[in-house]
C-alpha angles and dihedrals in degrees: 000000000000123000090247090058095054098083090054089068089072093224137116101238096188128092105228117211114268093014118148119246121211131214144169108233137184111222125018121271113231092194116096115248118262127215124278089039145167129229114237136190107224137194118202110219112152106350089133139339089266095064105053087129086068095089083090096029108111122180142159120244142172120263130182117262111246106274101183124066110174122211091263097039137094132206113223131191105218110226104170125029121178118205123247126200089243091062091055092044093055090048093049101038108015093230147050110206109303093351104096126182105222100147135041109294131180112227131221134070108173097090149157124180149149129265103237119239094234137359142211118271089303113177108243108165111221115163089340092302132107126239139175104257136141093201127047123252093253096050116116106158100065137029137189111292095030120133108226142183111224124226099207102203124085114193127198091248093209107070123096094260093050093048090044092059097257103102090153085077094052110136090211096052115150104207124183115253092006110117126298095013125085123242135218107267088108141093096257134017129187123209141146107292093230086068089061113088119195111238115232116248093248093057128082127226088249090058088046091057090052091057088085098061090035088057089060087059094044091051092051096046102035108025104030104028094028085207112216119231115271093018124161105238132188120191121197115208125038098211118122095283091045092051091047090050090053091049093048094048089049092046092050093055110270113167093217131015117187122182120206126199142133093238108079095188090064091049091048089050090053092049094046091051094048095244092129140021096228143338144221125214110214110239122230117263116257118246111284091359111154114240096241090048089051092049091050091049091052090051092049092049091051092048090052096045098046099031095245116165130205093238139028135020094322091061129095107271099184136024118188115192114206095163104068088216117142093222092054093053091047091049090048092055092051092044099051121098120241107287092019128141135235120199117195116212106149121089111235140140115342091236130029140172112253130180097250094176091060090049090051099044094043092043092229124182116226119194138173123224122202126184111306143293142207120339093001094116092052092051091047092051091048093051091053096041093054094044099250090123125033112209099168095083092058094068102089101159135030129198137185115234091253087060095049091119090059090052091055092047091051092048090052092048094045092232137069129246085265090064093245120130112268114230100164129350123206125201122202116236117253121283130202090264091060091070086083089065091080093067091045097049 
């Protein structure tokens, strides 16, 4: 974005001294706010034994503006944040597996924003002096005024996995809104500049925010599965990641993309918005039908309906499970052609029953896919910019920052306050007016 185009955005891209910053936080902060400060929305989970009710206690609070911008960092003002199921889960339960929220934590990680034109007296150390910058002295890929999509995970960059090109496996990963690290529902967020990706001119900030969940899909389809061209693909689970996985497989040249779910409205939505070629609504199990028998029956019904064979080019080459459900994984194993591949994306039970004999006899390949790795963001941005993947249709509901609580409630319910199904909700980044939320919280 050129400097001349910046005023057309209708936004003040500077960070005036003393200005409040606003954030959406999980757990209350007992420390008094400092000046300059941010405003944060907090959820008390386990601050003390007297506030167990706080799992559902959401409030706004002040937070310090970032005061350190390293030579390789950038400060970004988040403008669009789309909600992830993990955000809602932390707010509702205070934990996901071993990741436990036990201190104040800002939520949000699917983000696009703008690099401000100037900052507060942010400490950027250049020749042992301080200067007012929003990008570090070594930064070359972004500049003030740029619109950027944020990759919210900072790896250690020195372990074997990082050096081997699999930084998504880094044991020291600092991931936004994963305890104990703050997220991006805030006025300003600092991160390594190489995790900021300029958004093409023909893309919106909303689409930029969706690059994060889309990257999960790109990683599964392109990096992990290495999907061959003209593959027959079946995706289980029509939630946001499942729909994005369908769209990515289609955009990367799959011959057939079939979505499977129990909720037909979501599948109809996917078909109407050209995210898939067709869909299959899972039937209800018969009375006293064993789970493996039910899974096998579902696979047989799909083979019959879509003409899939157990061998050869008419078979299912790739199954991607975005549901985490045992029955979906079982069905996928029965459905795959001999030599096919199943990639597991969805988080589900820690242990499940799988038909190992079918995996063995059919020589299937089973892989896990977690987050995303090198060059995934660039491929995701390219797919959207050239029209291979349409993200606009996935935004079903929009909320101002002051209505962030409503966005979380709608995400949990699966539908907005208008009664319409919620596919993806986007929250605007904080504005100056949102500083008043602290006194109202």
